[in-house]
C-alpha positions in Angstrom: 71.9 109.4 44.8 74.7 107.4 42.7 76.7 110.5 42.3 76.5 110.6 46.7 77.4 107.1 46.9 80.4 107.1 44.5 81.4 110.1 46.3 81.2 108.5 49.8 83.2 105.4 48.6 86.0 107.6 47.2 86.4 109.4 50.3 86.0 106.1 52.6 88.9 104.7 50.4 91.0 108.2 50.6 90.5 107.9 54.4 91.5 104.2 54.7 94.6 105.0 52.6 95.6 108.0 54.9 94.9 105.7 58.3 97.5 102.9 56.6 100.0 105.9 55.9 99.6 107.2 59.6 99.8 103.1 61.1 102.8 102.7 59.1 104.3 105.8 60.4 103.7 105.1 63.8 105.2 101.5 63.3 108.4 103.0 62.2 108.6 105.6 65.1 108.2 102.6 67.5 110.8 100.9 65.8 113.0 103.7 65.7 112.7 104.0 69.3 113.4 100.3 70.1 116.4 100.7 67.9 117.9 103.4 70.2 120.6 102.2 72.6 119.1 102.5 76.2 121.4 104.5 78.2 122.6 102.5 81.6 122.8 103.9 84.7 125.5 104.5 86.8 125.6 104.3 90.2 126.8 107.9 90.7 123.9 109.1 88.9 121.7 106.9 91.4 123.3 108.6 94.4 123.3 111.9 92.9 119.4 111.1 92.4 119.3 110.1 96.1 120.5 113.7 97.1 117.8 115.3 95.2 115.4 113.3 97.0 117.0 114.2 100.2 116.1 117.5 99.6 112.6 116.9 98.6 112.5 115.2 102.1 113.9 118.3 104.0 111.4 120.8 102.1 108.7 118.8 102.9 109.4 118.4 106.6 110.5 114.7 106.7 108.0 113.1 104.1 109.0 109.5 104.8 108.4 108.8 101.0 111.4 110.1 99.9 113.9 108.6 102.3 112.2 105.2 102.2 113.2 105.5 98.6 116.6 106.8 99.2 117.3 103.9 101.3 115.6 100.9 98.8 117.5 102.4 96.0 121.0 102.6 98.0 120.7 98.8 98.9 119.9 97.8 95.2 123.0 99.4 94.1 125.4 99.1 97.1 127.2 95.9 95.3 128.2 98.2 92.7 129.4 100.6 94.5 133.4 101.1 94.2 136.0 103.4 96.1 136.6 105.7 93.0 132.7 105.9 92.7 132.3 106.8 96.4 135.3 109.3 96.3 133.6 111.1 93.3 130.3 111.2 95.1 132.1 112.4 98.3 133.9 115.2 96.8 130.9 116.2 94.5 128.4 116.2 97.7 130.3 117.8 100.5 131.6 121.2 100.5 135.2 121.6 101.3 134.5 123.5 104.8 132.8 120.4 105.9 134.3 118.9 108.7 133.6 115.6 107.8 135.0 115.3 104.2 138.7 114.8 104.4 137.9 111.7 106.9 135.3 110.2 104.7 137.7 110.4 101.5 140.5 108.6 103.3 138.1 105.8 105.0 136.9 105.0 101.3 140.6 104.9 100.3 140.2 105.5 96.5 141.3 107.7 93.8 138.9 110.1 92.1 138.2 109.4 88.5 140.2 111.2 86.1 138.7 114.6 84.6 136.4 113.8 81.4 138.6 115.2 78.3 137.0 118.7 76.8 134.4 118.1 74.1 135.6 118.3 70.3 134.7 121.4 68.2 131.5 120.6 66.0 132.4 119.8 62.5 130.7 122.1 60.0 128.3 120.8 57.7 129.5 121.1 54.0 127.8 119.6 50.6 128.9 116.4 49.1 129.9 115.6 45.5 126.3 115.0 44.8 125.1 118.4 46.2 123.5 116.9 49.4 124.4 117.9 53.0 125.8 115.8 55.0 125.0 115.2 58.8 127.1 115.4 61.3 127.3 111.6 62.0 128.2 111.0 58.1 131.1 113.5 57.5 133.8 112.3 55.1 137.0 112.5 56.9 139.8 112.6 54.1 143.2 110.8 55.3 146.1 112.0 53.4 146.6 109.5 50.6 142.9 110.4 49.7 140.8 107.7 50.8 137.4 108.5 52.6 136.3 106.9 55.9 132.7 107.3 57.4 132.1 107.8 61.2 128.5 107.1 61.8 126.4 107.8 64.6 126.8 104.0 66.3 130.5 105.3 66.7 129.6 108.4 68.3 127.3 107.3 70.7 129.6 106.0 73.4 131.0 109.6 73.4 127.5 110.8 74.3 127.3 108.2 76.7 130.5 109.4 78.4 128.9 112.4 79.6 129.1 112.7 83.4 126.1 113.1 85.4 125.2 116.3 87.3 126.6 116.9 90.6 124.4 118.1 93.5 124.1 122.0 94.1 125.4 124.3 96.5 122.5 123.9 98.6 122.2 120.2 98.6 125.9 119.8 99.5 125.1 122.1 102.7 122.1 119.9 104.1 123.0 117.7 106.9 120.9 114.8 105.4 123.3 114.6 102.7 126.4 114.7 105.0 124.5 111.8 106.9 123.8 109.9 103.7 127.6 110.0 103.1 128.5 108.4 106.4 126.3 106.0 105.6 128.0 105.1 102.3 131.1 104.8 103.5 129.8 102.5 106.6 128.2 100.3 103.7 131.2 100.2 102.0 133.5 99.2 104.7 131.0 96.6 106.0 130.9 94.9 102.6 134.8 94.9 102.2 134.8 93.7 106.3 137.4 96.4 107.1 138.0 97.1 110.7 137.7 100.6 110.1 133.8 100.3 110.2 133.8 100.4 114.1 135.6 103.5 114.0 133.5 105.0 110.9 130.3 104.1 112.6 131.2 105.9 116.0 132.4 109.1 113.9 129.0 109.1 112.4 126.9 109.1 115.3 129.3 111.5 117.1 128.6 113.8 114.2 124.8 113.2 113.9 124.5 113.9 117.5 124.8 117.6 117.1 121.8 118.0 115.0 118.0 117.5 116.2 116.3 117.3 112.7 113.6 114.7 112.4 114.5 114.4 108.7 117.4 112.5 109.7 115.7 110.1 112.0 115.2 107.4 109.3 119.3 107.6 108.6 120.1 107.9 111.8 118.6 104.8 112.7 120.3 102.9 109.9 123.5 104.1 110.9 122.9 102.9 114.4 122.0 99.7 113.1 125.2 99.4 111.1 127.0 100.7 114.2 125.7 97.7 116.3 126.5 95.4 113.3 130.3 96.4 112.9 130.9 95.6 116.7 129.0 92.4 116.4 131.1 91.1 113.6 134.4 91.8 115.4 133.5 90.8 118.7 133.0 93.6 120.7 129.0 93.8 121.0 129.1 94.4 124.5 131.1 97.8 124.2 128.2 99.1 122.4 125.5 98.5 125.1 126.0 101.7 127.2 125.8 103.7 123.8 122.4 101.9 122.9 120.9 102.7 125.8 122.0 106.5 125.7 120.6 106.6 122.2 117.1 105.0 123.2 116.9 107.2 125.8 117.3 110.4 123.3 115.4 108.9 121.1 112.5 108.5 123.2 112.9 112.2 124.5 112.4 113.6 120.9 109.8 111.2 120.0 111.8 109.5 117.5 109.8 106.5 116.6 112.0 104.9 114.5 114.9 105.2 116.3 113.1 103.7 119.4 111.8 100.7 117.6 115.3 100.1 116.0 117.4 100.5 119.2 115.0 98.7 121.2 115.4 95.5 118.8 119.5 96.1 119.0 119.1 96.0 122.7 117.2 93.1 122.7 119.8 91.3 120.5 122.8 92.2 122.5 121.5 90.9 125.7 120.2 87.2 123.8 123.8 87.2 122.2 125.3 86.9 125.8 122.3 84.6 127.5 121.1 87.6 129.5 117.4 86.9 129.1 116.1 88.4 132.2 117.8 91.7 131.5 116.2 91.7 128.3 112.7 91.0 129.5 112.8 93.8 132.0 113.7 96.0 129.3 111.2 94.9 127.0 108.4 95.3 130.0 109.5 98.5 130.5 110.5 99.8 127.3 107.6 102.0 125.5 106.8 100.6 122.1 106.1 103.6 119.1 102.3 103.5 118.3 103.2 103.5 114.4 105.8 100.4 113.6 107.6 99.2 110.6 107.0 95.5 109.3 110.7 95.0 109.4 111.4 95.9 112.9 108.0 94.4 114.2 109.2 91.0 113.1 112.4 91.3 114.7 111.0 92.2 118.0 108.6 89.1 117.5 111.4 86.7 116.9 113.3 88.1 119.9 110.3 87.9 122.1 109.7 84.1 121.2 113.2 83.3 122.1 112.7 85.1 125.6 109.1 83.2 125.8 110.4 79.8 125.1 113.4 80.3 127.6 111.0 80.8 130.3 109.1 77.6 129.7 106.1 79.8 128.0 106.1 77.6 124.7 102.8 78.2 123.7 103.3 82.3 123.9 106.7 81.7 122.2 105.0 79.2 119.1 102.6 82.4 118.7 105.3 85.1 118.1 107.7 82.8 116.4 104.7 82.0 113.9 103.7 85.6 113.6 107.3 86.7 112.9 107.7 84.1 110.1 104.2 85.0 108.6 105.2 89.0 108.6 108.7 88.3 107.4 109.8 89.5 103.9 110.0 86.8 101.1 113.6 87.9 100.5 114.8 87.5 104.0 115.4 83.7 103.4 118.1 83.7 106.7 115.8 85.2 108.7 112.9 82.6 107.8 115.1 79.9 108.2 116.2 80.9 111.6 112.6 81.2 112.6 111.8 77.8 111.3 114.3 76.2 113.4 112.8 77.8 116.8 109.5 77.0 115.5 110.4 73.2 115.2 111.9 73.1 118.4 109.1 74.6 120.4 106.5 72.4 118.6 108.3 69.6 119.9 108.5 70.6 123.5 104.5 71.2 122.9 104.2 67.7 121.7 103.7 68.3 118.5 105.4 66.7 115.6 106.1 69.1 112.7 105.7 67.7 109.2 108.1 66.5 107.1 107.6 68.8 104.2 108.0 72.0 106.7 111.5 71.0 106.8 112.3 70.1 103.4 110.6 71.0 100.3 108.1 73.9 101.9 111.7 75.8 102.6 112.9 78.6 100.5 116.7 78.4 100.0 117.6 75.7 98.0 120.1 73.1 99.0 122.2 75.2 101.7 118.5 75.7 103.8 118.2 72.0 103.7 121.5 71.3 105.1 120.9 73.8 107.8 117.9 72.1 108.7 118.8 68.5 108.8 119.8 68.5 112.4 116.3 69.6 113.2 114.7 67.0 110.5 116.7 64.2 112.4 115.5 65.4 115.7 112.2 65.5 114.8 112.6 61.7 113.7 114.2 61.1 117.2 111.1 62.6 119.0 108.5 60.9 116.8 110.1 57.7 117.1 110.4 57.9 121.3 114.0 56.3 120.7 116.2 57.9 123.4 119.5 56.3 121.6 118.7 57.9 118.6 118.0 61.1 120.2 121.4 61.0 122.0 123.4 60.2 118.9 121.2 63.2 117.1 122.5 65.5 119.7 126.0 64.3 120.1 126.3 64.4 116.1 125.0 68.0 115.9 125.8 69.5 119.2 127.8 72.2 117.6 125.1 73.5 114.8 122.6 73.6 118.1 125.3 75.5 120.0 125.4 77.9 117.3 122.2 78.2 116.7 121.5 78.5 120.8 118.9 76.1 120.9 121.1 73.9 122.9 119.1 74.2 125.9 115.9 73.7 124.6 117.2 70.4 122.7 118.3 69.2 126.1 114.7 69.7 127.3 113.1 67.7 124.5 114.8 64.0 126.3 111.2 64.2 128.5 109.2 64.4 125.4 110.9 61.4 124.0 110.8 59.3 127.0 106.9 60.2 127.4 106.3 59.2 123.6 108.3 56.3 124.1 106.1 55.2 127.3 103.1 56.0 125.2 104.0 53.6 122.1 104.9 51.2 124.8 101.4 51.4 126.8 99.9 50.8 123.4 101.6 47.4 122.6 101.3 46.0 125.8 98.8 45.6 128.5 101.0 44.7 131.1 105.2 45.1 131.1 107.5 44.4 133.5 109.4 47.7 134.4 112.7 46.4 133.5 111.6 45.5 130.1 110.1 49.1 129.9 113.6 50.7 130.8 115.2 48.2 128.2 113.0 49.3 125.3 113.4 53.0 126.0 117.0 52.7 126.8 117.3 54.1 130.0 120.7 54.2 131.7 122.0 54.1 135.5 122.0 57.8 135.4 118.2 58.2 134.2 117.1 57.3 137.7 114.8 54.6 138.8 112.5 53.7 135.6 109.6 53.4 138.4 109.8 57.2 139.0 109.8 58.0 135.1 106.9 56.0 134.8 105.0 57.4 137.8 105.7 61.0 136.4 104.5 60.4 133.0 101.2 59.0 134.5 100.9 61.4 136.8 101.3 64.5 133.6 98.7 62.4 131.7 101.4 61.1 129.1 100.0 57.9 129.4 96.9 56.2 131.1 98.0 53.2 133.1 98.8 52.1 136.7 101.9 50.6 138.5 102.1 47.3 140.4 104.8 48.4 142.7 104.9 44.8 144.0 105.0 42.8 141.1 107.2 45.9 139.3 104.7 45.8 136.4 102.8 48.5 134.3 99.5 47.8 133.2 97.8 49.8 130.7 94.4 50.9 130.7 92.0 50.0 127.9 92.1 52.4 125.1 88.5 54.6 125.1 86.7 56.0 122.3 88.2 59.7 121.9 84.7 60.9 120.9 82.9 60.0 123.8 85.3 62.6 125.6 85.3 66.1 125.3 88.5 66.0 123.3 86.4 66.7 120.3 84.6 69.9 121.7 87.8 71.1 122.9 89.4 71.3 119.4 86.9 72.8 117.7 86.6 75.7 120.4 90.2 76.3 119.6 89.6 76.4 115.9 86.6 78.6 116.6 88.2 80.9 119.2 91.1 81.1 116.5 88.8 82.2 113.7 87.2 84.9 116.1 90.2 86.4 116.8 91.5 86.6 113.5 88.4 88.2 112.3 88.8 90.9 115.2 92.4 91.7 114.3 90.9 92.4 110.7 88.5 94.7 112.0 90.8 96.4 114.0 93.4 96.8 111.2 90.5 98.4 108.8 91.0 101.9 108.2 88.3 104.4 107.2 88.5 107.5 105.8 88.4 110.7 107.9 85.3 112.4 108.2 85.2 115.8 106.2 82.8 118.4 107.0 80.5 119.7 104.1 82.0 122.9 102.8 85.4 122.2 103.0 87.6 122.5 100.1 89.6 119.9 98.2 92.8 120.6 100.6 91.3 118.7 103.1 90.8 115.9 101.3 94.2 116.1 99.6 96.0 116.2 103.1 94.2 113.1 104.2 95.5 111.4 101.2 99.1 112.8 101.9 98.7 111.5 105.6 97.4 107.9 104.3 100.4 108.2 101.8 102.7 108.9 104.7 101.4 106.2 106.9 101.8 103.7 103.8 105.2 105.0 103.4 106.4 104.3 107.0 105.7 100.5 106.7 107.4 100.3 103.2 111.4 100.1 103.9 113.8 98.0 102.2 113.9 93.8 102.8 117.4 93.4 102.2 118.6 94.5 105.8 116.9 91.9 107.3 119.3 89.1 106.5 122.4 91.2 107.8 122.1 89.9 111.5 
């Protein structure tokens, strides 16, 4: 038994030594991996990788995952795209027989990169004075004077990184998706440079893509149409693209191009709202058929435009609901879009008689000091409405008239005068049991152009803004005694509204739930895989890049 125990101890000690040696080897390997320099990606490599993804999309008959990844990578690397890299991509990705190649190269306006030098022949290995073989990275180069200099691996690392990326294959060059992607890159480059040639480039891209009818081109064509409208808007020619957008929307509807339909519909609504044509925008929206599956970004834009239309049409409750829903669904990176929504939500809430909290316009706003400066006019406007001070409201309206005109909220801000008067009357009625109408006009700051104060007070009483009566002979306003609000039906109505909101949220959540498709017994795994692929497809339709939300 003692011999067995000793043998076991020796075996255990040997195993521990082997484990320690193995751990040391793993640690040394990990340290070597950490010490290895990480090769930085080049924008040209990313573009060539996108071409390979477009080939996979065409082979899978338009699976949206690949195109969505291409667009995300393009938006992430667009700032690093230079004229030289763009020309290199165009020369390597398009055939010489392509009719658009030369025009795209001319629009890029850059010179191609010089050809890399041929690789140096490898030096043969030789033995050193000690008899050991020298590696290629440590070859002793003897100069004319007999001195020795050592070239290490770190010196040759730059030569290894200088290897040019692998260009696309001839089969990839012949794909229409590659040509459409080239048009998109040139259009993005010109837009970032504020070049007026972006208008002609977008027109040429649409004319070229109209010759194809492939579902794999829908996502790229929708993005090109988006930048086609943006290019003309930047140079003040948005009205000229309206007939083209209407024709493109008709073609997209006939081809069952859902992505193109929702994109062009939002562009048309923006076109009409840019020129204050709210009736035409509402007619188009009511008659256009919305696609079944919609991306989150396009749905946010649609709700924003619909909220603006509802606000102009005096439907403030619907406008607030649409704008709030768009603000909740907006991507976190789209700070400019969220800022625009905050401005409209503030004005609509003021028109509904609600007073937004100060933190909603200061600390809760993302975007830093620039966003707070942009919301300063609306913060002062909210303070004037809350106090019911008509003179302060006029001062704010005159001081920030340019900001309100740029935000296209001048019409709504003008309507707030009635709310300011009502708020001031409410404060006066709570402070005085009886007050003359002349004193009311003085406290509210009503001028001669505001009409008779008696009619103003009578209208506020009729609308339910204040609980008071008017003595026409004595020209005085008598306030009624304040009643206990809990003895009325207001608390019940408030609880009913909250319960209805919770029930609606629950019903929408139930409708949005997705259940796996029923698979009959005896079927193989092929049906399960196809169901999973359908779910991935539907998920990828909603995963789009978030950078282009702030393009407008």
